[in-house]
C-alpha positions in Angstrom: 93.4 163.1 87.9 96.2 165.6 87.9 97.9 166.6 91.1 95.9 167.9 94.0 94.1 171.2 93.5 95.1 173.8 96.0 95.0 177.1 94.1 94.1 178.6 90.7 97.2 177.3 89.0 96.7 173.7 90.0 93.1 174.0 89.1 94.0 175.1 85.6 96.6 172.3 85.3 93.9 169.7 86.1 91.5 171.2 83.5 94.3 170.9 80.9 94.1 167.1 81.4 90.4 167.0 80.7 89.3 166.8 77.1 87.3 169.9 76.0 87.6 171.7 79.4 90.4 174.2 78.7 91.7 176.4 76.0 94.1 179.4 75.8 95.1 182.0 73.3 98.1 184.2 72.6 96.2 186.6 70.4 96.0 190.1 72.0 92.7 190.9 73.6 91.4 194.2 75.0 90.0 193.7 78.6 87.5 196.5 77.9 84.5 194.6 76.7 86.3 192.5 74.0 87.5 189.7 76.4 84.0 189.0 77.7 82.6 189.4 74.2 84.9 186.6 73.0 84.1 184.3 75.9 80.3 184.8 75.4 80.7 182.7 72.2 83.2 180.2 73.6 81.6 179.1 76.8 79.8 181.6 79.0 76.4 179.8 79.0 73.9 180.7 81.7 71.5 183.6 81.0 74.0 185.4 78.8 72.2 186.8 75.7 72.1 184.3 72.9 74.0 183.0 71.0 76.1 181.6 73.8 76.9 178.1 75.0 78.5 176.2 77.8 82.1 175.6 76.9 85.7 175.3 78.2 87.5 177.6 80.6 89.7 180.0 78.7 93.0 181.8 79.5 94.1 184.9 77.6 97.9 185.1 77.6 98.2 188.5 75.8 96.1 191.2 77.5 96.3 194.7 76.1 98.1 197.0 78.6 99.2 194.2 80.9 102.3 192.5 79.5 103.1 190.3 82.5 99.5 189.2 83.4 97.1 186.7 82.0 93.3 186.5 82.5 91.3 183.3 83.2 87.6 183.2 82.7 85.0 180.4 82.9 86.9 178.2 85.3 83.7 177.2 87.1 81.3 177.6 84.1 80.4 174.0 84.0 79.0 171.7 86.6 81.3 168.9 85.3 84.4 171.1 85.8 83.4 172.1 89.3 82.9 168.5 90.2 86.3 167.6 88.8 87.9 170.4 90.8 86.1 169.4 94.0 86.8 165.6 93.5 83.2 164.4 93.3 80.4 163.6 90.9 78.3 166.5 89.4 75.1 165.3 91.0 76.7 165.0 94.4 78.0 168.6 94.6 75.2 170.0 96.8 75.4 167.1 99.2 79.2 167.4 99.5 78.9 171.1 100.3 76.2 170.4 102.9 78.5 167.9 104.7 81.3 170.4 104.5 79.3 173.1 106.3 78.6 170.6 109.1 82.3 169.6 109.4 84.3 172.9 109.0 88.1 173.1 109.1 89.1 176.6 110.2 91.9 178.4 108.3 95.4 178.7 109.6 98.3 181.1 109.1 100.8 180.4 106.3 104.3 179.7 107.5 107.0 181.5 105.4 106.8 184.0 102.6 103.4 183.7 101.0 103.1 183.4 97.2 100.7 186.3 97.0 103.4 188.7 98.2 106.1 187.9 95.7 105.6 191.3 94.1 104.5 194.3 96.2 103.1 197.7 95.0 102.2 200.2 97.7 99.9 203.1 97.2 102.5 205.5 98.5 104.6 204.7 95.4 104.4 207.6 92.9 103.5 205.3 89.9 100.9 203.3 91.8 97.7 202.9 89.6 95.1 200.2 90.0 94.2 200.5 86.3 97.7 199.4 85.4 98.2 196.9 88.1 95.0 194.9 87.9 93.7 193.7 84.5 90.1 193.9 85.5 87.8 193.7 82.5 84.6 195.4 81.6 82.0 192.9 80.5 80.1 195.3 78.2 80.6 198.7 76.6 77.9 200.0 79.1 79.7 198.9 82.3 80.4 201.6 84.9 84.1 200.7 84.7 86.6 197.8 85.1 85.1 195.3 87.5 86.7 192.8 89.9 84.0 190.1 89.8 85.8 187.3 91.7 87.4 189.1 94.6 87.3 187.2 97.9 86.5 190.1 100.3 87.8 189.2 103.8 87.1 191.3 106.9 86.7 191.1 110.7 83.7 192.3 112.7 84.9 195.2 114.9 83.0 194.1 118.0 83.2 190.3 118.0 86.4 189.6 116.0 84.7 187.0 113.8 85.8 186.8 110.2 83.9 186.4 106.9 84.6 186.0 103.2 82.2 187.0 100.5 82.1 188.1 96.9 81.0 191.6 96.1 81.0 193.7 92.9 84.0 195.9 93.0 84.6 198.7 90.4 87.9 200.5 90.0 87.1 204.2 90.5 90.6 205.8 90.6 94.3 205.0 90.9 93.8 203.9 94.6 90.0 203.7 94.9 87.4 200.9 94.6 83.7 201.1 95.0 82.0 198.1 96.7 78.3 197.3 96.5 76.6 195.8 99.5 73.1 194.4 98.9 71.1 195.8 101.8 70.8 193.2 104.6 72.2 190.4 102.5 76.0 190.2 103.0 77.9 189.7 106.2 80.7 192.2 105.4 78.1 194.8 104.8 77.0 194.4 108.4 80.6 194.7 109.5 81.1 197.9 107.5 77.9 199.4 109.0 79.0 198.6 112.5 82.5 200.0 111.9 80.9 203.2 110.7 78.7 203.4 113.8 81.9 203.2 115.9 83.6 205.8 113.7 86.2 203.3 112.4 87.5 202.4 109.0 87.1 198.7 108.2 90.3 196.9 107.1 89.6 194.6 104.1 91.6 192.3 101.8 90.5 191.2 98.4 92.1 188.0 97.2 91.7 187.2 93.5 92.6 183.9 91.7 92.2 181.3 94.4 91.3 177.7 95.0 87.8 177.0 93.4 86.8 175.5 96.8 87.1 178.9 98.3 85.0 180.6 95.6 82.2 178.0 95.9 82.3 178.1 99.8 82.2 181.9 100.0 78.8 182.0 98.3 76.9 180.4 101.3 74.4 182.8 103.0 72.4 182.8 106.2 70.8 180.9 107.7 73.2 178.1 106.6 76.2 180.2 107.5 75.1 182.9 109.9 77.1 186.0 110.8 80.2 184.7 112.6 80.6 181.6 110.4 83.9 181.9 108.4 83.1 180.3 105.0 86.8 179.6 104.5 86.2 176.7 106.9 83.9 175.2 104.2 86.7 175.3 101.7 88.9 173.6 104.4 86.4 170.8 104.8 86.1 170.4 101.0 89.9 169.9 100.7 90.3 168.2 104.1 93.0 170.7 105.0 92.8 174.3 106.2 93.0 177.3 103.9 96.2 179.2 104.6 96.1 182.9 105.3 98.8 185.5 105.5 99.0 188.9 107.2 98.5 191.9 105.0 101.4 194.3 104.7 99.6 197.6 105.0 96.3 196.9 106.9 95.4 194.9 110.0 93.8 192.0 108.1 94.5 188.6 106.6 94.5 187.5 103.0 94.5 184.2 101.2 98.2 183.2 101.0 98.2 181.5 97.6 96.0 184.0 95.8 97.2 185.4 92.5 96.4 189.0 93.5 95.6 190.6 96.9 94.3 194.2 97.2 94.7 195.6 100.7 92.6 198.6 101.8 90.1 200.1 104.1 86.4 200.7 103.8 86.0 204.5 104.4 83.3 205.7 106.8 80.5 208.1 105.9 81.4 208.1 102.1 79.1 206.9 99.4 80.0 207.1 95.7 78.1 206.9 92.4 79.1 203.7 90.7 79.3 205.1 87.2 80.9 208.4 88.2 83.5 208.0 85.5 81.5 206.5 82.7 78.1 208.1 83.3 76.4 205.2 81.5 73.7 204.7 84.1 74.6 201.1 84.4 76.8 198.9 86.7 77.6 195.6 85.1 75.7 192.5 83.8 74.2 190.7 86.8 73.2 187.0 87.1 69.5 187.4 86.0 70.8 188.4 82.5 70.2 192.1 82.7 72.8 194.9 83.1 72.1 196.3 86.6 71.6 200.0 87.2 74.5 201.9 88.7 74.1 202.4 92.4 74.5 205.8 94.1 75.1 204.1 97.4 78.3 202.2 96.9 80.8 202.3 99.7 84.4 203.4 99.1 87.6 201.4 99.6 90.8 203.3 99.8 93.5 200.9 98.5 96.8 200.8 100.4 98.6 198.1 98.4 98.4 195.5 95.6 100.5 192.4 96.0 100.6 189.5 93.5 102.5 186.4 92.4 105.1 186.7 89.6 103.3 186.6 86.2 99.9 186.7 87.9 96.6 185.3 86.6 93.6 187.5 86.9 90.4 185.5 87.3 87.1 187.0 86.2 83.5 186.0 85.6 80.7 187.2 83.3 77.8 188.0 85.6 74.9 186.1 83.9 77.1 183.1 83.0 77.0 179.5 84.0 80.0 180.3 86.2 77.7 182.4 88.5 75.2 179.5 88.5 77.9 177.2 89.8 79.1 179.5 92.5 75.6 180.6 93.7 73.5 177.6 92.8 75.6 174.8 94.3 75.7 176.4 97.8 72.0 177.1 97.5 71.4 173.4 96.7 73.4 172.5 99.8 71.4 174.8 102.0 68.1 173.5 100.8 69.2 169.8 101.0 70.5 170.3 104.5 67.4 171.9 105.9 65.0 169.4 104.3 67.1 166.4 105.2 67.1 167.4 108.8 63.3 167.9 108.9 62.3 164.8 106.9 65.3 162.4 106.4 65.4 160.3 103.3 62.7 162.0 101.3 64.6 164.6 99.4 66.7 162.8 96.8 68.5 165.8 95.3 68.2 169.5 94.5 69.1 171.5 91.4 69.3 175.3 91.2 69.8 175.7 87.5 70.9 178.2 84.8 67.4 179.6 84.1 67.2 181.0 87.6 70.9 182.1 87.8 71.4 179.7 90.6 69.3 181.8 93.0 65.7 182.2 91.8 64.7 178.6 91.0 65.1 175.2 92.6 64.0 171.8 91.5 63.4 169.4 94.4 63.5 165.7 93.6 61.2 164.2 96.3 60.4 160.6 97.1 57.1 159.8 98.7 57.8 156.5 100.5 54.3 156.0 102.0 50.8 157.4 102.0 51.5 159.8 104.9 54.3 161.4 102.8 51.6 163.0 100.6 51.8 166.8 101.3 55.3 166.5 102.7 56.7 167.5 99.3 55.0 170.9 99.7 56.4 171.2 103.2 59.9 170.6 101.7 59.3 173.5 99.3 58.4 175.8 102.2 61.6 174.7 103.9 63.5 175.5 100.7 62.2 179.1 100.9 63.4 179.3 104.5 66.8 177.9 103.6 67.5 180.5 100.9 65.5 183.7 101.1 66.2 184.9 97.5 64.5 181.8 96.1 61.4 182.7 94.0 60.2 179.4 92.3 60.3 175.8 93.5 59.5 172.9 91.2 58.7 169.6 92.9 59.3 166.4 90.9 59.2 162.6 91.7 62.3 160.4 92.1 61.9 159.1 88.5 62.4 162.6 87.1 66.0 163.9 86.4 66.0 167.1 88.4 69.2 168.3 86.5 67.5 168.0 83.1 65.0 170.8 82.6 63.4 168.9 79.7 62.5 166.2 82.1 61.3 168.7 84.6 59.0 170.3 82.0 57.9 166.9 80.9 56.8 166.2 84.5 55.0 169.6 84.5 53.2 168.8 81.3 52.1 165.3 82.3 51.7 165.4 86.1 50.7 169.0 86.9 47.3 170.9 86.8 47.5 174.6 87.2 44.3 174.9 89.3 45.4 172.3 91.9 49.2 172.3 91.8 50.2 176.0 92.0 50.8 177.3 95.5 51.5 181.1 95.7 52.9 183.1 98.6 52.6 186.8 97.7 54.3 189.8 99.2 57.6 188.1 100.3 61.0 189.8 100.2 63.1 188.2 97.5 65.8 189.8 95.3 66.1 193.4 94.0 67.9 192.4 90.8 64.8 190.7 89.4 63.1 193.5 87.4 59.7 191.9 87.8 59.9 192.2 91.6 58.5 195.7 91.4 55.1 197.4 92.1 54.8 198.3 88.4 54.3 194.5 87.7 51.7 193.6 90.3 49.4 195.2 92.8 50.5 192.6 95.3 54.1 194.0 95.4 54.4 196.9 97.9 58.1 197.6 97.4 60.9 196.9 94.9 62.4 193.5 95.7 59.2 191.9 96.9 57.9 188.9 95.0 55.2 186.3 94.8 57.0 183.0 95.7 55.5 180.1 93.9 55.5 176.3 94.2 54.9 174.2 91.1 54.0 170.7 92.4 54.7 168.4 89.5 54.7 165.2 91.7 52.2 162.3 91.2 49.7 161.8 94.1 50.9 158.9 96.1 47.7 156.8 95.5 48.1 157.2 91.8 51.7 156.2 91.3 50.7 153.0 89.3 49.1 155.2 86.7 52.2 157.2 86.1 54.9 154.6 85.5 57.3 155.6 82.8 57.9 153.3 79.8 60.2 150.6 81.0 63.0 149.6 78.6 65.2 146.5 78.7 68.3 146.9 80.8 71.4 146.2 78.7 75.0 147.1 78.6 75.4 149.3 75.5 79.2 148.8 75.4 78.8 145.5 73.5 77.3 147.5 70.6 79.5 150.6 70.9 
């Protein structure tokens, strides 16, 4: 392996040493829809409209309108890449994150001049303009505007002083203004902004872009695994076995990630809501993880930007919403949350969890469950109920036996076709709050749905009854070492 990964640059250097995991181009690309259009064919994967595929990370060295900046995309758009960047096997990612949550290492303050402040632009400067300073792409021609899709938003609760880092969709709205979208009730920083508004205060916020992948993965945990007051930067510290280093912002009373490529400093303004597409009037926001372009919100909060700081020759990091990259960031923490809750309740039964591409990392989980004795019959369904408790946005759970590869959806569907009967093995839980970005979670689709964002959660039990295991043994091949023939 290449040198230790500590930031985006060292992550890219490691990918360069891995065959088929990194490419770059010097051909000029327009960040307005063209860049994402190119990467769709190269390696976006996920639920992006076909044709697409899972491919290498890509760096664009020549970005129109931004002569000193580069753009990296797809850094985490492969489970194999994420595993290499977190120093573990792909199938062990969820378990590694689970153990990191239980053994957090809090962040510390950087000593010296932080790399993210090598170049400073303050909003008071007459030529300050976010459009020129930050090469934020639009993913499609329908987007509301240029989006920062991988900004680590960091803020402090005005009452308790606890910190949190999360990823929100951020759209450039003017030369010193960003809109930020808070999913109602789902993100910790949204709760902080609401409390600050109740107190009549602005909420200082920093947005760090282009950071250690461990931070990007760790920031995607949600309650109950990481409740309000749990700083997810401590997960990244545990993953690296050393603390994340923070630095003081220059213009607001907040901290930022010291080795980020870019930091945007600002304040969430109280009592102001903006229309997300106020400049483009397309009616759309940006492509979201389920594979659809989400509607523009009329309830975005406003961030007044005070400064942009960055490294010399900075690298903007971006993500296509429905891509495999989102699956990595959302799905792996979801796997960790489910694994942790089930393991605590019934140790040794749950072998692994996969929250795959078809569900965008959030809507679907495959649980590989081992029934060790007759009394374990039925526990697999209890595990599915625990999975719904561990991650509220989960919609479908597939249960499979230990001989089924939960990471291979062909094998999962094989189990469904040979071990599952619809009249006996479907368990439905109607009328449960799920996720508003699923267009089928709407009263127009089912009379059981009372409000947009409510779903019928469903368990598909594709496991063999314990007393019939002998009837369902897979064909057993001779165990040989193929290297002799290869």
